[in-house]
N, C-alpha and C positions, 0 to 999 in steps of 0.2 A: 680649570673652570670653563664651563660652556655657557654660551650666550645665544639665545634664540629669539628672533623677532618675527612676528606674524601679525600683520594688520594692526599696528600700534599696541600690541600686547607683547611684553618682554618677559622671558623666563630665564633666570640666572640660576645655574646649578654649580655647586662647589662641594668641597669635602664635608661641610657641615650641613648640607641639605640644599633645598631649592626654594626660590622665592619667585612669585609671579606678580608682575606689575601691569596695570592696564592704563594706557594713556589715550583711550578711545574718546574721551571727553575733550581732548585738546586738539586743535587744528594744526597738527604738526606732521612732519614726515620723519620716520626713523628707518635707517637702512645701514648696511655695511658698505664702506668705501671700497671700491674695486681698484685694482692696479698696483697697490703697494704691497710690500712683502708682509707687513704686519696688518692684521685686521683692525679697522677702526670703525667705530659706530658714529654715524653722522645724524644729527638732529637738525632739521630745517623747519622754518616757518616762512611762508610766502606772504609778501606784501604786508609787512608788519612795521610798526613804529611805536615809540613811546613805551607805555607800561606793558603792552602785550609782548614785548621782547623778553621780559623777565621770565615768561613761562618756559622758554628754551632752557635757561640755566636751571630752573626748578626741575625740569624733566631729567637733565643730566645729573643733578645732585641726587635725585631718587635712585637712578641707576648706579651711581657710585656707592651709595649707601647699601644697595642690595649686593653689590660685589664684595664690599667689605664684610657684610653680614654673613655671606656664605663661605667666606675664606677664614675670617678671624672671629666674627661674632661681636656683639655689643654688650657692655657691662656698665650698669649704673649702680652707684653706692649711695645708700640713704642712711642718714644718721638721725637718732632720736634726740630731740631737744626738749628738756623739761626743767622746771625750777624746783618744784616741790614733790609732786607725785611721779614716781618713776613709771615710765610707759612699759608695759609688758607685751611683748609680741611673740606669738607662737605661729609656726609655719606648719600647716597641715595639708592633707589631701595630696600627698606626693609632691611637695614643694610647689603647689599650685595655688594655695590659699593662704592669705595673711589675716590673722585674727589679732586685733589690737585691743588690749584691756587696760583699765586704770588710767585712761587719758583724762587729765585734769581731775582725777579722783572719782570719775563717773563710773557707774556700774554697767554702762552700756558696752556691749561687745561689738566693735566695728569689724566688719568682714569685707575683704577685698579679694575677689578671684582674679588671678593673673590672666592676661590675654593669652591667646594661642601661641605656643612655642616659647613662653617665658617661664623660667624657673627662678624661685626665690630661695636663697640660703642665708643662714646667719653667718656673719663674718667670724672666722676662728680667732683672729689675732686682735681685732678692735672691738671694744665694748660698745654696746648700743648701736650696732650697725647691721644692716642687711644688704645683700648683694643680689641684684636682679640681672639675669643673663638671658640672651636670646639672639636669634639671627636677624629678626626684623626690628629695625630701630623704632618704627612707629608703634609696634606692640609693646616694646620695652619701656619707651617713654610714656606711653598711655597708662601703663600699669603704675608707673611711678607717680604720674599725675593723680590717678585715682586714690592712691595711698595718701598723698599729700593733702588732697581735698577732703578726705574723710576725717583727717586730723586737724581741720581748721577750727580755730576758736570762734565760737558764736557769742554774740551779745556782750562782748568785752572789748576793752581797748587793746588792739593787737600790737600797739607799741610797747605795752607792758607785759602782756601775755604772749610770750614768744614760743610757747610750747607747740610741738608738732613734729612731723617727720619731713626732713628736707633732703634734696639731692645734694650730695657733697661732691661727687666726682662722676664723670661720665666719659665714655669713649670706647674705642675698640679694645677687645681683650688682649692683654699683653701676653706674648709668648713666654712660657715658663722655661727656665733653663735648668 
């Protein structure tokens, strides 16, 4: 895995691809620590206190997620929840588009296009489940959010109408043995 820093822009490259992050909007310093045997990335913020200190950890978390993404990748599993009308989901456009039919018995076809680098597949072993995979955690989670939002119940009591598509499991892709 390679890690490049140039004027608060970070590029992480690994076996699954590369991700670029820009922290130019944050008043921080990012550099490699010199002098030790192993290379360490240092994130500094000058003359800070209170809530502004949280931006340091946010920046570090984004870089850690990028490193996990280019080495392992991220996987989110979504399940369909319905009480009466079974939700029909078809994946088209080369695993990039999700078409949802028969939600609450409606004739409307709901279409969600996956974000860049995200692939959607149907789970082979679990009924009523789709799996979203990708390198960028922000794109994978955003696609899941779009799918969940398009399947929200309108003008009904959501305590009774629990139909929808929900994230069941999320995390890094497990190594298959």
